[in-house]
C-alpha positions in Angstrom: 107.8 112.3 108.7 109.7 114.5 106.2 106.8 117.0 106.0 108.2 120.5 105.6 107.6 123.2 108.2 106.3 126.8 107.4 109.8 128.1 108.1 111.0 130.5 105.4 113.3 128.8 102.9 116.8 130.0 103.2 118.4 129.7 99.8 121.7 128.9 101.4 120.4 126.2 103.8 118.1 123.9 102.2 117.3 120.4 103.5 117.9 118.2 100.4 115.1 115.8 101.5 112.6 118.6 101.4 113.7 121.0 98.6 116.2 120.6 95.7 118.3 123.6 94.9 119.7 124.7 91.5 123.3 123.5 92.4 122.1 120.0 93.3 120.2 119.7 90.0 123.4 120.8 88.1 125.4 118.2 90.1 123.0 115.5 88.8 125.3 115.6 85.7 127.9 113.5 87.6 125.5 110.5 87.8 124.6 110.0 84.2 127.1 107.3 83.3 126.1 103.6 83.3 122.6 103.9 82.1 120.8 105.0 78.9 117.3 105.9 77.7 117.9 104.7 74.2 117.5 100.9 74.6 113.9 101.4 75.8 112.7 104.4 73.9 112.8 104.2 70.2 110.6 106.6 68.2 109.4 105.5 64.9 110.2 108.4 62.7 112.5 108.2 59.8 114.7 111.3 60.0 118.3 111.9 59.8 120.1 112.4 63.1 122.2 110.7 65.7 120.5 107.6 66.8 120.1 104.2 64.9 116.6 103.4 64.0 115.2 100.0 63.0 114.4 101.1 59.4 116.7 100.3 56.6 117.1 102.9 53.9 119.2 105.5 52.4 120.6 107.0 55.8 124.0 108.0 56.8 125.4 104.8 58.1 126.6 102.0 55.8 125.6 98.6 57.3 126.4 95.8 54.8 127.0 94.8 51.2 124.7 91.9 50.2 123.1 90.2 47.2 120.2 92.0 45.5 116.8 90.8 46.4 113.5 91.5 44.5 112.1 94.8 45.7 115.4 96.4 46.7 115.9 99.9 45.6 118.1 99.8 42.5 119.6 103.1 43.5 121.5 101.3 46.1 123.2 99.0 43.6 126.9 98.8 44.1 128.1 98.7 40.4 131.7 98.0 41.0 131.0 94.9 43.0 128.2 93.9 40.6 130.5 94.1 37.6 133.3 92.3 39.4 131.3 89.4 40.6 128.8 89.2 37.8 126.0 89.3 40.4 124.0 92.3 41.5 124.9 93.6 44.9 123.3 96.4 46.9 124.6 98.6 49.7 122.4 98.5 52.8 122.2 101.4 55.1 120.8 102.0 58.6 119.0 105.2 59.0 119.7 107.6 61.9 117.5 109.9 63.8 117.4 112.5 66.5 115.4 112.1 69.8 113.2 114.9 70.9 112.8 114.3 74.7 110.1 116.0 76.7 110.4 115.8 80.6 107.0 116.3 82.2 107.7 117.0 85.9 104.8 117.1 88.5 105.5 119.8 91.1 102.0 120.2 92.5 101.5 120.3 96.3 100.2 116.8 96.3 103.8 115.7 95.8 105.1 117.7 98.7 105.0 114.6 100.9 107.2 111.8 102.2 106.7 109.6 105.2 110.3 108.3 105.3 113.0 110.4 103.7 112.7 112.5 100.4 109.7 114.5 99.2 108.0 113.1 96.1 108.5 116.5 94.4 112.3 116.4 95.1 112.4 112.9 93.7 110.6 114.0 90.5 112.9 117.1 90.1 116.1 115.2 90.5 115.2 112.3 88.2 114.1 114.9 85.5 117.5 116.7 85.9 119.3 113.4 85.6 117.5 112.5 82.4 118.1 116.1 81.0 121.8 115.7 81.4 121.8 112.2 79.9 119.8 113.4 76.9 122.3 116.4 76.4 125.2 114.0 76.5 123.7 112.1 73.7 123.4 115.2 71.7 119.5 115.1 71.6 117.0 117.9 72.3 115.5 118.1 75.7 112.4 120.2 76.8 110.5 120.5 80.0 106.8 120.6 80.8 106.4 121.7 84.5 103.1 121.2 86.3 102.5 123.4 89.4 99.4 124.1 91.4 98.8 127.4 89.5 99.8 126.5 85.8 101.7 124.4 83.4 104.9 125.7 81.8 106.3 124.6 78.5 110.0 124.9 77.7 110.8 124.0 74.1 113.4 121.2 73.4 116.9 122.4 73.0 120.3 120.9 72.6 122.5 123.3 74.4 123.7 123.0 77.9 123.0 126.7 78.5 119.3 126.0 77.8 119.3 123.1 80.2 120.8 125.2 82.9 118.1 127.8 82.4 115.5 125.0 82.5 116.8 123.6 85.8 116.9 127.0 87.5 113.2 127.3 86.8 112.6 123.8 88.0 114.4 124.5 91.3 112.4 127.7 91.7 109.1 125.8 91.1 110.1 123.2 93.6 111.1 125.7 96.3 107.7 127.5 96.0 106.0 124.5 97.5 104.6 125.0 101.0 102.5 122.9 103.5 99.9 125.6 103.7 99.3 125.7 99.9 95.5 125.6 99.2 94.6 123.1 96.5 91.1 124.2 96.0 91.6 125.8 92.6 94.8 124.0 91.7 95.4 122.4 88.3 94.5 118.7 88.1 96.6 116.1 86.3 93.9 115.9 83.7 94.3 119.6 83.0 97.9 119.1 82.5 97.5 116.2 80.1 94.9 118.1 78.1 97.5 121.0 77.9 100.2 118.7 76.7 97.9 117.0 74.1 97.0 120.4 72.7 100.8 120.8 71.6 100.2 118.0 69.1 103.6 116.4 69.7 104.8 113.8 67.3 107.9 111.6 67.1 108.9 112.5 70.7 109.8 110.7 73.8 107.8 112.0 76.7 108.8 111.0 80.3 106.3 111.8 83.0 107.4 112.0 86.7 104.4 111.9 89.0 102.9 109.9 91.8 99.9 109.5 89.5 97.4 109.6 92.4 93.8 109.9 91.4 94.6 108.9 87.7 91.3 108.6 85.9 90.0 106.8 82.8 90.0 110.1 81.0 93.7 110.5 81.9 94.5 107.0 80.5 92.7 108.0 77.3 94.7 111.2 77.0 97.9 109.2 77.6 97.0 106.7 74.9 96.4 109.6 72.6 99.9 110.8 73.2 101.2 107.3 72.6 99.8 107.2 69.2 102.5 109.5 67.8 105.1 109.4 70.7 106.8 107.1 73.1 105.4 107.8 76.7 107.3 106.5 79.7 105.6 106.8 83.0 107.8 107.0 86.2 105.7 106.3 89.3 107.0 108.0 92.4 105.5 106.1 95.5 105.7 106.3 99.2 104.7 103.5 101.7 101.7 105.5 102.9 100.3 105.5 99.4 99.1 101.9 100.0 98.9 101.8 103.8 98.7 104.1 106.7 100.3 101.7 109.1 100.9 98.0 109.5 99.6 98.1 113.0 95.8 99.1 112.9 95.9 100.0 116.6 97.6 103.3 115.8 95.6 106.6 115.8 95.7 109.1 112.9 94.8 112.7 112.3 94.6 113.4 108.6 94.3 116.9 107.0 94.6 118.5 103.5 95.0 121.8 105.0 91.3 122.7 104.9 89.5 119.6 106.4 90.6 117.2 109.0 89.6 113.7 109.9 90.4 111.6 113.0 91.0 107.8 112.6 90.9 106.1 116.0 88.9 103.0 115.6 90.7 99.9 114.4 88.0 99.0 111.8 88.3 102.5 110.3 92.0 102.3 110.0 91.7 98.8 108.4 89.0 100.2 106.0 91.2 103.1 105.1 94.2 100.8 104.5 92.0 98.6 102.1 90.9 101.7 100.2 94.6 102.9 99.8 95.9 99.4 98.8 93.1 99.1 96.1 93.8 102.6 94.8 97.5 101.9 94.7 97.1 98.6 92.9 94.8 100.1 90.4 97.2 102.9 89.7 100.0 100.4 89.1 97.8 98.2 86.9 96.8 101.1 84.7 100.4 102.2 84.1 101.6 98.7 83.5 98.9 98.2 80.9 99.7 101.5 79.4 103.4 100.8 79.2 102.8 97.3 77.7 101.2 98.9 74.7 104.7 99.8 73.3 106.6 97.3 75.4 108.0 99.8 77.7 109.0 99.0 81.3 106.8 99.9 84.3 109.1 102.1 86.4 108.6 102.8 90.1 110.9 104.6 92.5 110.3 105.3 96.1 110.9 108.2 98.6 113.4 106.1 100.6 116.2 108.5 99.6 118.0 106.2 97.0 115.9 107.2 94.1 119.0 108.0 91.9 120.2 104.5 92.3 116.9 103.0 91.8 116.2 104.8 88.6 119.6 104.1 87.1 119.4 100.5 88.0 116.0 100.3 86.1 117.6 101.9 83.0 121.0 100.2 83.3 122.4 99.8 79.9 122.9 96.1 78.9 
């Protein structure tokens, strides 16, 4: 298992499977080619900016010259062509728009876990930094919404690289503050975080949420649907094999603890029962997210803790 020990974190020597450091998040910039967020995420606002929208109007990019149709805006008439041909012609434009991207990164102690290679918290942080650099390259604004055990932190969308560096430094610090002896009794729940995000009344934004989505409730789904009314919300599920099964061999013995309470699983039937519960919870989680993404025809995205999360994620968003 890749559980972290209680050893004091040395800033110069960090196991990249357990903690991500600032330098590594900055280096994610080298992995941003070959994929794009734009083909999947298209906000519906009609504002000027850098990305093509599906709406035709008086934007910045000339698209085509065509015959006038009943209902066309007469302000778009091309009088020179109309006089030359004797038939009314209009100039058609494609509007442009900016993207406002919010990266919601779950860094609570529940994500400080992996059974095979890389902590879920590290996967979330590295994928968020990857997206941040991609957004900056496309000259869009990117902001962060960090969820920790103690609080949530909002970082306003900015376009400059200096702001992204500042945000990544905070993300690295939050990640490195995670410890196995963290007490979760009074920690912020995912529902608390979604309520906080909803209170910001975001509109016309792209919201990408990196979490393991464990214990997602009906209330959470309702909050996410409310966010989807005015934004594009993309969920990224970070999963581990033990999310759905403790073991493939029920004869094993397990001692499970949350740092406060402990339970022993020794009997075969108890382990089988635990596995059935985990599998059902995992399938329900996936189904809820699939349904949520289908509302706006967005992809259901899942990456694992196997250590190849960068290639998994870029493959899912590979530009076609």
